[in-house]
N, C-alpha and C positions, 0 to 999 in steps of 0.2 A: 502494500500500498503506500503511495507516495504521501512525501509530507505536504501539508498545504502551506502553500506561498504564503509569504510573509507582508500582509499590506502594508502600501507605503502612501503616506499622505503628505500632499505640499500643503504648507501654511504659508499664504502670502499677503500681500496687502502693503500700500505704499509708507513711506515712512510717517512713524508717529499715529499709524492707524490703530495701533493696539495689540500687534499679534503677540508681544511676549506677553503682557499681560492676561490673555488669552491662553496661552501656551501654560504660565503658571496656573491658572484655574483647571486645565484639563489635568495637569501632571498630580493637582492636590486630589482628584478624584480617586477613591479606592480602586475602582474597576479599571482604572488606566494606569496601575501602578508598573505595569509590565510593557512599559512604553519606551522604546529607544529615541533618542532626540538628535537630530544633525542641527546646529545652530550656523547659519553662515552669516559673517560679518563683513562690513567693509574697512579696510584698514588695517593697521598691524598689529595695532591694540584694541582688541575688542572687549565689549563691556556685558553685551545681552548675557553670555552666560554667565556671567557672575549675577545677576539677575534673577536667572532663573532657579526656583527654589527646588532644585533636585541635585543630589550629589552622587559621585558614583560613576562607574564606567559607561552608564548607559548614554551621557550627554557628551557629544562631541563638537568641539569649535573647529569650523575653517575660516581661516582669517586671511588678509592679504588679496582680497580680491572678493570675486560676486561669482555666485553659482551660474549664473548665465555667461560666462566668460571663461576667466582664465582657471576656475577652480572647477570645470566639469570632470577634469581626469581625476580629481582629489576625492570628488563625491563618488564617484565611481569605485575607487578604492577603499574609501570610508565604508561605504555599504556594503562591499565584498568581504572586509575585515570584520565588520560587526556579525556579519552571517555566519563567517568562519569561526570566529570564537565562541557564538553562539552554539555551534553544531559541536564543537570540541569540549564544550562546556567550562572554557576559561571566562566566559560573560554569562551572567545570569541570562536565563530564557528571555525572551521577549517576544510580545504579540502583535507588536506594529511598530513601524516607525513614522516618526514626524520630522519632516524636512523644513525648518524654517529658513527663508529666504530672506534677505535684505531687501529693504524696502524699496532700493532701486532696480532689483530684477524683474527682466522681461522674462514671463513665464515659460516660453515656448522652448528654449534651449534647455531649462531644468527639466523640463516633460520628455523631451528627446532622450536625456540621461537617463530616466527613470525607465524608457522603453527600450534600451540598449540592451542586445543580447547577452552581453557579460551580467548584466543584474537578473534577467530573466532566470540564467542558466545558476546564480547564485540563491535563489529562491525568492524573489520579490515580484510582487505584481502592483501596478499603480492603481491605488483603489479609490483616489479622489483628491479635489483640489477644494481648499477651503480658503476663502479670502475674506479679508476683514476690510470693511466699506466705512472711511471715516465720514459721518453724517454731517460734521460740522464744517468740513472741508471740501467734500466731496464732490459737488458740483464743479469745482475751481480745479481739482486734481484731475478730474474725468477731461475737462476742456485744456488744460495746460500740459499734462504728461502722457504720454502715449504708453508708458509702463503700467500708469494706474488703470488706463482702458483695457490694456491687455489682460492684465490681472483678472480684472472682474469679469469680463467678456469669457475666459476659460474657465471659469470657477464651476465646480459642481453645488457647492455652498456659497453663500453671501451671508456674512454676519454683520450687520451695521452696528456699528459703534458711535459711544457720544451722543445717541438719541435724545438722551435727557437735556442737551445743549441745545437743542433745535427747534424752534416753536412748532414747526410742521414739517416732517419728514416726507408726506407723501408724494412730493414731488421728484423727490431723491429716490425713493421707492419705485415709483413710477419710469423712470429713468433707466434704473438698473434691471426692472422686468423688460424693458424695452430693449436693452442692449443684450441681455442673455436671458430669455424667454424659458430654458430649460433648467434655470439654476433655482435652488429651493433658496428663498429670501428670509432670514430671522433676525432678531435684535440678537447682540452678544449676551444679553441678560438673559432672556427667556430660553435659550437653546442649554439642554441639557447635554454635560460633557461626554458620557457614556454614547449616546445617540449620536453625537457628532461624527464619533471615530468607529460608527460599528460597521463600515463597509458595507452599506446596504445593495441589495442586488440592483442593478443597471436597468431601469424600465423608461424609457425615453418616450416622453408624451408628445402627442400630436398638436400641432398649433392649433387653437381654437379662433384666433384671431388674429387681425393685422397688428403691426406693433404699435401701440399706444401713444410711444412716446419716443422721439430721440430727438439728438441735438445734431447740429451741422458737424461737429468734431466726432460723432459716432458713426456717420453713415458709411464709412468705409468698411465696418464689421458690420457682418451678418451673420446669422444665427437661422438655419433652415432644416427641416428633416427630409429625407430621401425615403418613400415609402413603396411598397409593391407588396401584395397578396400572394404573387406567384413565389413558388420556389426556383431558387437559382442554383445552377452546377455550380461544383467547386472552382472549375476552370474559369468560369464567368466572374465569379467573385474576384478571382487573380486578377484576371484582366482587367476589370474595372479599378481595383485598388491600384496597379501597376501606371494605369493612363492618367490616374488621379494624380500620384503623386509625380509623375514625369512632366504633365502638362500644368497642374496647379498646386505643384508642393509649396511653394514659395507663399503662397496666400493662404496655405490652409493653418490655422493655428492650432485647431484640435478636431478631432474625427471619433466617434464613439458610436457603437450601434450593435444590434441584435440582428443577425442574419439568419434567414431560413433556407438551409441547404438541402438540396434533394436527397443527398445521400441518409441522413437521418433528421428529418424535419421536425420531428418530436423534441429534439435536443438542440436549441440554438447556438449559435457560434457567436462569441462575444468579441467584437473588434476595436482596436484602439488605434490610434496615430496621432502623429505631430508633423505635419510639414512633410516630409520625404521618409520620416522615421515611422514604421509600422510594427506593434506590438504582434508578437505570434499568436495567431486566432486562438481562443480559448473555448472549449467545448462545454455547454453546462448542462447541468442534469436534467434540466425542465424550463421552460418560459415561465420568466418572474411573474407573468400576469396573464390575465385572459387574452391578451392581444398576441396572436400568433404572426402577426405581418413582419416582416423585414422593415426594420427603422433605423436610420444612420443619420446622427444627428451631426452637422457641420459647423464649425465656428470658423468663419473665414474673413480674412482681409483684402478688399479691393476685387474679391472674383465675382465672374457673371453667375450668378445664381442659375440662369436657364442652361447656361454651357453645361455645367454640372449636373443638371436633371436630364440634359438630352443626352450626355455620356451615359448616366446610371441606366436612362431608360434603353439605350443601345446594347447594354449587356442583359437586360431583363427581359427585353423582348415587348416591353408596353408602347403602346401606339402614342405617336406625339406629332404633333404637325411640325413640319421643319419651318426653317425661319421666311422662305418667299411665300410660303402657303399663310403663315399666320398674318406676314405684313397684306396679302390679297383679301382675306378676310377681314382684318381691322380697317382698311383705307378704302375698301369697296364703296362707291357711293350708292350703288344698286343694293348693296345688301340691308336686309331687314333688322 
C-alpha cells in the first residue's frame, strides 16, 4: 500500500496583509501541531521565523531571496530534505507542510516548483493556495501591484484581514469574487484553522452569472471553466494539454480540473498545472460530488478565452461555430 502524499499549502498575500499572524493562529491549534512550516523572507536577516511561535525542526527559514526567483532551488532541496528526514525518523512525522511566501512573491513560479517531478517523487502534492487579502489597503494594492493581483487570482481560499478597520467591505468582496469566482472567501476571524488546512476534495463550480465587478487593472486576468459531458480518450486529454502548454502557457496562471476519461469514467482524473508545468494526473477513487462532467478551471492573464474554448472543443468533439460563421451570424443584417 502506497504512502499518502504530503499535502503542501502555499500561504501568500502582499506585504503587511497578516500572513504571519494567521500562521501563528494555525500552529496554535491542537489538530495542526503536526505541521511543518517553510518560511521565506527577503533579505539576509529574516525576522518572520522569530515571530512564528513554534520551535523545533519543523520550521525552516529561507532567506536572502524570494521563493519566486533565486530560492526556488532551495525550496526544492528543503522540501525534499524534510520528506527524507520524516521518512528516516530524524524528524517528527508531519501531516502537512505550509510554505509562507514573502509578500513580494509572484505565486506562479512557487506553484511551478511545487508541481515539479522531484517533489512529486518525494511524496508531496499541491493541496491548496491560501491568500490573505488586506481589507484596509486591498483596493489600492490590487490597482498598484501586479503581485497582489496574481496572489489573489490563483488562490483557492481568500481570507480577508483587517475587516474591522473598514466601514464597508462589500465592494472589496465583490471585486475579489469577480477576480476569482472559484475561490472561497472568508474573514480571517471566522475561519476555523483545522478547516483551512483540511485539503478538501476539489469540486470546481460552474459559473452561474457574469463577473459582477472588475477594475480596469483586473481586466487582463480571467477565470473560466471548460466543461463537457463527453468522456475523453486519454490521448485526447494529453493532446489538449500539450497544445495548451505550447501555445498558451505563458498566460496560464493556473489550471485545475476533474476529467472524465473513457478508460475508467467512474473515477475522475485530477489535473493541475501552472504555465508550462503540469502535475502528473492523479486518479481519484470517485467523483467528489454528483456532477460527473469534465470541468477544468483556468486562471489566465491576457489569454483569448474563445481560442482556448475552441481548442478544447476540438479535442472533445463538441461542435462549435468557427470564427467566420460566428461573424456572419452576428453581423448579418437579414438575421432575425
